[in-house]
C-alpha positions in Angstrom: 65.5 -141.5 45.5 68.2 -142.0 42.8 69.5 -145.0 44.8 66.1 -146.6 44.9 65.7 -146.1 41.1 69.1 -147.6 40.6 68.3 -150.8 42.5 65.0 -151.2 40.8 66.6 -150.9 37.4 69.4 -153.3 38.5 66.8 -155.9 39.7 64.9 -155.6 36.4 68.1 -155.9 34.4 69.0 -159.1 36.3 65.6 -160.6 35.7 65.9 -159.9 32.0 69.5 -161.3 31.7 69.1 -164.4 33.9 69.7 -168.0 32.9 65.9 -168.6 32.6 65.3 -166.3 29.7 62.8 -167.8 27.2 63.0 -166.5 23.6 60.0 -167.4 21.5 58.1 -166.0 18.6 54.5 -164.9 18.8 53.4 -168.1 16.9 55.4 -170.4 19.2 54.1 -168.7 22.3 50.5 -169.0 21.2 51.0 -172.8 20.4 52.5 -173.2 23.9 49.6 -171.3 25.4 46.9 -173.3 23.6 48.4 -176.6 24.7 49.3 -175.7 28.4 46.9 -173.0 29.6 45.2 -174.2 32.7 42.0 -172.2 32.2 41.5 -173.9 28.8 42.3 -177.3 30.1 39.8 -176.9 33.0 37.1 -175.6 30.6 37.7 -178.5 28.2 37.0 -180.9 31.1 33.5 -179.4 31.3 32.7 -181.0 28.0 33.8 -184.4 29.4 31.5 -183.7 32.4 28.6 -183.1 30.1 29.2 -186.3 28.2 29.3 -188.2 31.6 25.9 -186.7 32.4 24.5 -188.0 29.1 25.7 -191.5 30.0 24.0 -191.2 33.4 20.8 -189.9 31.8 20.6 -193.0 29.5 20.5 -195.3 32.5 17.2 -197.1 33.4 15.8 -196.9 36.9 17.0 -199.8 39.1 14.5 -202.5 40.1 13.5 -202.7 43.8 13.7 -206.0 45.6 12.4 -206.6 49.1 12.0 -209.4 51.6 9.1 -209.1 54.1 7.1 -211.0 56.8 10.0 -213.3 57.7 9.6 -215.3 60.9 13.0 -216.2 62.2 11.7 -218.9 64.5 8.5 -220.8 65.3 7.7 -222.2 68.8 6.1 -225.5 69.5 3.2 -223.7 71.0 2.6 -222.0 67.7 3.0 -225.2 65.6 1.5 -227.5 68.2 4.5 -229.8 67.5 3.5 -230.3 63.9 5.0 -229.3 60.6 2.6 -226.7 59.6 4.7 -225.4 56.7 6.7 -227.9 54.7 10.3 -227.1 54.0 11.8 -226.0 50.7 14.3 -228.7 50.1 15.5 -230.5 53.1 15.1 -228.1 56.0 15.0 -224.5 54.6 11.6 -222.9 55.1 10.3 -225.4 57.5 7.5 -223.7 59.6 8.5 -220.4 58.1 6.6 -217.6 56.5 8.1 -214.9 54.2 7.3 -212.7 51.2 9.4 -211.5 48.3 8.6 -208.4 46.3 10.2 -207.1 43.0 9.2 -203.7 41.7 10.2 -201.9 38.5 9.5 -198.3 37.6 8.6 -197.7 34.0 8.8 -194.1 32.9 6.1 -193.0 30.5 5.9 -190.2 27.8 9.5 -190.6 26.9 10.9 -189.1 30.1 14.2 -190.9 29.9 14.7 -189.9 26.2 13.9 -186.3 27.1 16.4 -186.3 30.0 19.0 -187.5 27.5 18.0 -184.6 25.2 18.5 -182.1 28.1 22.0 -183.4 28.8 22.8 -183.3 25.1 21.8 -179.7 25.0 24.0 -179.2 28.1 27.0 -180.7 26.2 26.4 -178.2 23.4 26.4 -175.4 26.0 29.7 -176.7 27.4 31.2 -176.9 23.9 30.2 -173.3 23.0 31.3 -172.2 26.5 34.7 -173.6 25.8 35.0 -171.9 22.4 33.9 -168.6 24.0 36.5 -169.0 26.8 39.1 -169.9 24.2 38.4 -166.8 22.2 38.4 -164.6 25.2 41.6 -165.9 26.8 43.4 -166.1 23.4 42.5 -162.4 22.7 43.8 -161.5 26.2 47.0 -163.4 25.5 47.6 -161.8 22.1 46.9 -158.3 23.6 49.5 -159.0 26.3 52.0 -160.0 23.7 51.3 -156.8 21.8 51.6 -154.7 25.0 54.9 -156.4 26.0 56.4 -156.0 22.5 55.7 -152.3 22.2 56.6 -151.6 25.8 60.0 -153.2 25.3 60.5 -151.1 22.2 59.6 -147.9 24.1 61.8 -148.9 26.9 64.8 -149.2 24.5 64.1 -145.8 23.1 63.8 -144.4 26.7 67.2 -145.9 27.6 68.8 -144.5 24.5 67.5 -141.0 25.1 68.4 -141.2 28.8 72.0 -142.0 27.7 72.1 -138.8 25.7 70.6 -136.9 28.6 73.2 -138.3 30.9 76.0 -136.9 28.7 74.3 -133.5 28.7 73.8 -133.6 32.4 77.5 -134.4 33.0 78.5 -131.5 30.8 76.1 -129.2 32.5 77.5 -130.3 35.9 81.0 -129.4 34.8 79.8 -126.0 33.5 78.0 -125.4 36.8 81.2 -126.3 38.8 83.1 -123.8 36.6 80.5 -121.2 37.2 79.6 -121.1 33.6 76.0 -122.2 34.2 73.4 -121.1 36.8 72.3 -123.4 39.6 68.7 -123.1 38.3 69.7 -124.5 34.9 71.7 -127.3 36.5 68.9 -128.3 38.8 66.4 -128.1 35.9 68.5 -130.7 34.0 68.7 -132.9 37.1 64.9 -132.7 37.4 64.6 -133.8 33.8 67.0 -136.7 34.4 64.9 -137.9 37.4 61.7 -137.5 35.4 63.0 -139.7 32.6 64.4 -142.2 35.0 61.0 -142.4 36.7 59.4 -142.9 33.3 61.8 -145.8 32.7 61.0 -147.4 36.0 57.2 -147.0 35.3 57.7 -148.6 31.9 59.7 -151.4 33.4 56.9 -152.0 36.0 54.4 -152.2 33.1 56.6 -154.8 31.4 56.9 -156.8 34.6 53.1 -156.8 34.9 52.7 -158.1 31.3 55.5 -160.7 32.1 53.6 -161.9 35.2 50.3 -162.3 33.4 51.9 -164.0 30.4 53.8 -166.5 32.6 50.6 -167.3 34.3 48.8 -168.0 31.0 51.8 -170.0 29.7 52.3 -171.9 33.0 56.0 -170.8 33.3 58.1 -170.6 36.5 58.3 -167.2 38.2 62.0 -166.8 37.4 61.5 -167.1 33.7 61.9 -163.9 31.6 60.0 -163.9 28.3 61.5 -162.3 25.2 59.6 -162.1 21.9 62.0 -162.7 19.0 59.8 -161.1 16.3 59.1 -157.8 18.0 56.2 -155.4 17.1 54.6 -156.5 13.9 51.4 -155.7 12.0 49.6 -158.1 9.8 48.4 -157.0 6.4 45.0 -155.4 6.9 44.4 -153.6 3.6 41.8 -156.2 2.3 39.8 -155.9 5.5 39.8 -152.1 5.3 38.8 -152.2 1.7 36.1 -154.8 1.8 34.9 -154.1 5.3 31.9 -156.1 6.5 31.7 -158.1 3.3 35.0 -159.8 4.1 33.9 -160.0 7.7 30.8 -162.0 6.8 32.8 -164.2 4.3 35.5 -165.0 6.8 33.5 -165.4 9.9 31.1 -167.8 8.3 28.7 -168.9 11.1 27.8 -166.9 14.2 30.5 -166.4 16.8 30.5 -168.6 20.0 28.8 -166.1 22.1 25.7 -166.2 19.9 26.0 -170.0 19.5 26.0 -170.2 23.3 22.9 -168.1 23.5 21.2 -170.4 21.0 22.3 -173.4 22.9 20.7 -171.9 26.0 17.4 -171.8 24.1 17.7 -175.4 23.1 18.5 -176.4 26.7 15.4 -174.5 28.0 13.2 -176.1 25.3 14.4 -179.6 26.2 13.7 -178.8 29.9 10.2 -177.6 28.9 9.5 -180.8 27.0 10.6 -182.9 30.0 8.3 -180.9 32.4 5.4 -181.5 30.0 6.2 -185.2 30.0 6.1 -185.3 33.8 2.4 -184.6 33.9 1.9 -188.2 32.6 2.2 -190.6 35.6 4.8 -193.3 35.6 3.9 -196.9 36.0 5.3 -199.3 38.6 4.9 -203.1 37.8 5.6 -205.6 40.6 5.8 -209.3 41.1 5.4 -210.9 44.5 5.9 -214.3 46.1 4.1 -215.0 49.4 4.8 -218.3 51.3 2.1 -219.3 53.7 0.9 -215.7 54.1 -2.7 -216.4 53.1 -4.8 -219.3 52.0 -2.2 -220.5 49.5 1.0 -222.0 50.6 3.0 -220.6 47.7 1.4 -217.6 46.2 2.8 -215.8 43.2 1.1 -212.5 42.2 1.6 -209.6 39.9 0.5 -206.0 40.0 0.7 -202.5 38.6 0.4 -199.1 40.2 0.5 -195.4 39.1 -0.3 -192.0 40.6 -3.7 -190.6 39.8 -3.0 -187.0 38.5 -5.9 -185.4 40.3 -4.3 -182.6 42.3 -0.8 -182.3 40.7 -0.4 -182.2 36.9 3.0 -180.3 37.1 1.3 -177.2 35.8 3.6 -174.8 37.7 6.8 -176.4 36.5 5.5 -176.5 32.9 4.7 -172.8 33.0 8.0 -171.9 34.7 10.0 -173.8 32.0 7.9 -172.2 29.2 8.8 -168.7 30.7 12.5 -169.8 30.8 12.3 -170.5 27.0 11.0 -167.0 26.5 13.7 -165.5 28.7 16.4 -167.4 26.8 15.0 -165.9 23.5 15.2 -162.4 25.0 18.8 -163.0 26.1 19.6 -164.2 22.5 18.3 -160.9 21.1 20.2 -158.9 23.7 23.4 -160.8 22.9 22.9 -160.3 19.2 22.2 -156.6 19.5 25.2 -156.2 21.8 27.5 -158.1 19.4 26.4 -156.1 16.4 26.9 -152.8 18.2 30.3 -153.9 19.5 31.2 -155.0 16.0 30.2 -151.7 14.5 32.2 -149.8 17.2 35.3 -152.1 16.8 35.3 -151.7 13.0 35.0 -147.9 13.4 37.9 -148.0 15.8 40.0 -150.1 13.4 39.3 -147.6 10.5 40.2 -144.6 12.7 43.4 -146.3 14.0 44.5 -147.4 10.6 43.8 -144.0 9.1 45.9 -142.3 11.8 48.7 -144.9 11.5 48.9 -144.5 7.7 49.4 -140.8 8.1 52.6 -141.4 9.9 56.0 -141.5 8.1 57.5 -145.0 8.7 61.0 -143.4 9.0 59.8 -140.7 11.5 60.7 -142.8 14.6 64.3 -143.3 13.4 64.5 -139.6 12.5 63.4 -138.7 16.0 66.2 -140.9 17.5 68.8 -139.2 15.3 67.4 -135.7 16.1 67.5 -136.5 19.9 71.3 -137.0 19.6 71.7 -134.0 17.4 69.8 -131.8 19.9 71.9 -133.1 22.8 75.1 -132.3 20.9 73.9 -128.8 19.9 72.9 -128.0 23.4 76.4 -129.0 24.7 77.9 -126.7 22.0 75.6 -123.9 23.2 73.8 -123.7 19.9 70.5 -124.2 21.8 69.2 -122.6 25.0 68.0 -124.7 27.9 64.4 -123.9 27.2 64.8 -124.9 23.5 66.6 -128.1 24.6 63.8 -129.0 27.1 61.1 -128.3 24.6 62.8 -130.4 21.9 63.3 -133.3 24.2 59.7 -133.2 25.5 58.4 -133.0 22.0 60.5 -136.0 20.9 59.1 -138.0 23.8 55.5 -137.2 23.1 56.0 -137.9 19.4 57.6 -141.2 20.1 54.8 -142.3 22.4 52.3 -141.2 19.7 53.9 -143.3 17.0 54.3 -146.4 19.1 50.8 -145.9 20.5 49.3 -145.6 17.0 50.8 -149.0 15.9 49.8 -150.6 19.2 46.2 -149.3 19.0 45.9 -150.6 15.4 47.1 -154.1 16.4 44.7 -154.2 19.4 41.8 -153.1 17.2 42.6 -156.0 14.8 42.5 -158.4 17.7 39.2 -157.1 18.9 37.7 -157.7 15.4 39.1 -161.2 15.5 37.5 -161.8 18.8 34.1 -160.5 17.7 34.2 -162.5 14.5 35.0 -165.7 16.4 37.9 -166.4 14.0 41.1 -164.9 12.6 40.1 -162.5 9.9 43.7 -161.9 8.7 
C-alpha cells in the first residue's frame, strides 16, 4: 500500500512540475475562459441562428410559374395539311397549343409581419439564454478556482505536518528497535502516518479533478498543470453585509437573465398567439394566364384570384392552444420569480452565517497551528507528551485547519452564489 501511495504522489508531483505548467491569476484565467470557452462560443452562435431565422421570416412567398397543355407535335391528319395555328415569329408555335400560368400568394392579416415578430422574440430568447448560460458557467468556473486554491493550500499544510510526522515516526522506530517503545505504540504511529498519507492522496485527487474540469473550461491541453498565482483571496464584503438587500437591488439593477428569459418566453408565446389568430383569415392567390389556341381565342390573356372559404376550419384549435401557452408561460414566470426570490433569501442567509463564522476566527490562528504542530512533534520526541496526547493534539490540529480553510472557502462560495443570483458582480 505504501508503494502505491508513493507512486501516486510521484505522478502527481511530476504533473505539477512539468514543462507545461501554466501560471495565471484569477483575473487572467477568467479572461481566457470568457474568450475561449467552447460552451459559450456555441451558445453565442444560437443568437446568430435566431438572426438568420429573422432574415428567412422576412422573405416573401415565391411566385409559381407553370407551362401546360403543350402539344409537341401535330400530324397532317390533325391539321389537314393546313396551318391551323400561325407561328410566333418565323416557325415557333406553328400548329402548337400551350398555356402559361403565373400565381402569387398574398398573405393577409399581416402574417409575414407576425412571423418576423415570432423570430424576433426567438432572438430575445437566445440572447437571454446566452446570458443565463454565461452566468452559470462563469459561476462554475469561479467556484472551481476557489476549490483549487484552497485545496492547494490544504495540501501544502498536509505535506508540512506529514514531514513532522515522519520525523516522529523515525524516532519512534529507533526507540522500538532499542526496546524503549512498545510495538503497539509504534504500529499506532505507522497507522497515523498511513492515514495522513491517504488524506494527502485524497486531496491530490480532488485537485486533479478540479484541474481536469478547469482545463476543459479553458480549452487547455491535458498535460497542462494550472497554478493560480494569487492564491486564496476574499473580496471586501462589508458593504454587502451592512446594506444587505438594498445594495443588492441597487447593484443588480434589472432582473437577472433567468427572469428575463421567462419574460421572453411570454413574449414568444404572445407572438405565436397573434400569428395563429391571423391564420384564420384566408390568404389570397392572384394569377395571370396566357392560353394559345386553347379556346375560342387564339391568344387569350386572363387574370384571376382565389382564396379558401373559411367554413369548416377557422384555426380555432390552434388559436386556443396558443392562448393556453401564453397562460402557461405566465405561470412559469411566477414560478421562476418565486424560486429566484427564495434562493436569494437562502443565499443571503448563508452568506451572513458564513461571514459571521469566519469573522470569529483569529487570522493568525492558522499560522499558530502550524507552529504548534512542530512544537508538539518535538515535545513528543523529548517524551514531554504521551502518545495519546500527541495523537489527540495532531488530530485536533487537523480538524481545526480544515475548519479554518473551510470557513474561508464557504464564504467565497456564498459570495459567488449571490453574484449568480443577482446576475452581476455585486462586489
